[in-house]
N, C-alpha and C positions, 0 to 999 in steps of 0.2 A: 129623578134628579132629586137632591134633598134641598131644605129651606137655606143652608148655608153657602151653596153655590148659584142658586136661581138668580138671576137678573133679567129685568127686561129694559127696554131703551131708557125710560126716564128713571127706573129706580138703580140707586147705587148701593151696591153692597159692600161692607166693611167687617173685618175681623178685628177685634181690638184686644190687648191684652196687658198686664200691668205686672211689675216685680217687685217687691217690698225689699229695704234695705237689709243687709248683713248688720249682725250684732256691732259692727265697728260705725254703723251708718252709712256706709256706701254699696254701690252695686244696684240701688234701685234705678227703676225707669218704666217707659211704657213704649208701646207701638200702635200702629194700626196698618193695616195692608187693605187695599181697595182690591176687592176679586175681580178678575177678568180684565185687570190692566198691570202697568207696571208701578203703579204708583204706592208707595209706602214710607211711613215715616217712624223713626225710631228716636227717643230721646232719653239720655241719661240724668236723672235728676237724683242725687244724694239724699236721704233722709226720708223718703216717703215710705208709708206704710203699703202692705199689698192694697188695701182695698183703696187708699188714696192714689196710688198709681193705676189702678184699673180705672177710676173717676178721671184721673187726667188724661188716660186715652180716650176716653169718650168725650171729653172737651176737646181734646186736640183734633177730631172727627168732626164736632160741630162746627170749629172754628173753620176748619177747612171748605166745608161745604157751601157752595154759593147759595144766595138767598133763594127761596122758594123750591129749594131741592126736596128729594124724595129719598130716605135712605133707610136701609135695614142695616143694623148695627149688631154683629153677633158676638157675645162674650162668653167666655167660659165661668165667669164669675156669677155665681147664682144671687149672690147678694147685690150687684149693682143691678143686674136684670129684675130682680124682684123689687127692690128700693125703686127703681127707675119707674117700674110698671104699677107701683102703689099698693103692693101686695105685702110688702114687709116695713116696717117702720123704720124710719132712719134717728138714731140716737146719738151718734158721734158729731158733736157740732163742727168738726173739719167736714164731714160727709154730708151735713146738711148744707154746709156753703156750697161744697162742689156740686151737688145736686140742684143747687138752687141758680148756680151759674148755668148749669146745663140747660134748664128750663127757661132761663133768659134769653140763652143763644137761640133757642127754638123759635120762642116767642118773637123774638127782635128780628129775626132773618125770616119767619113765616116757613119754617121748616116743618116737613112730614117725616117723623122719625119713630121707627119700631125698633125695639130693642129685644133680642131673642138669646136664649141661652143655647150654646152648641157645646158638646164635650170637648174637654181640652185636647185630645189627639187630633180633632178636626180644625183647632184653631190655626190658621196661618200666621196669625200676628205672634202667636205664643212660639211659634218654630223661629220665626224672625228675631224676636227677643233671645231666644236661648241661644241661637246660633252667634249674636252680636254678644253675648255675655261671655261665651267660650272665647271669641276672638278677643275681646277687651281683656280677660285674665291672661291671656297670651301676650298681649302688649302689642296687637293689631287693632289700628281704628281708636277712636278717642271719646 
């Protein structure tokens, strides 16, 4: 069994993804899926860059988690993974703010969080976001 599907009783496993806006500023959003459950969230927010959408997905999971939770959060964004883990610098002021908010959630809620990279084709949140985007373009859903 690989890292992106394994869970133990007290470790919650999530996949997250974000999608940036089209040139007209619409179509962006983010999603998360809790693996092994039917829990999932998707949010459409126009005007997000791809990286901001990825961070918003991370924040959404951190907000969802109860205090003292342990979570493994899988993302196909190398940027979010490496910046969260302190391996890459964060130069964009908006991303600095989003990462700071993530760290505040973790500290204030006493969370134990690991962020790991997974290939896009294994990201269940990416599949959810893609399906939702197609449905929205066809006029289904909001």
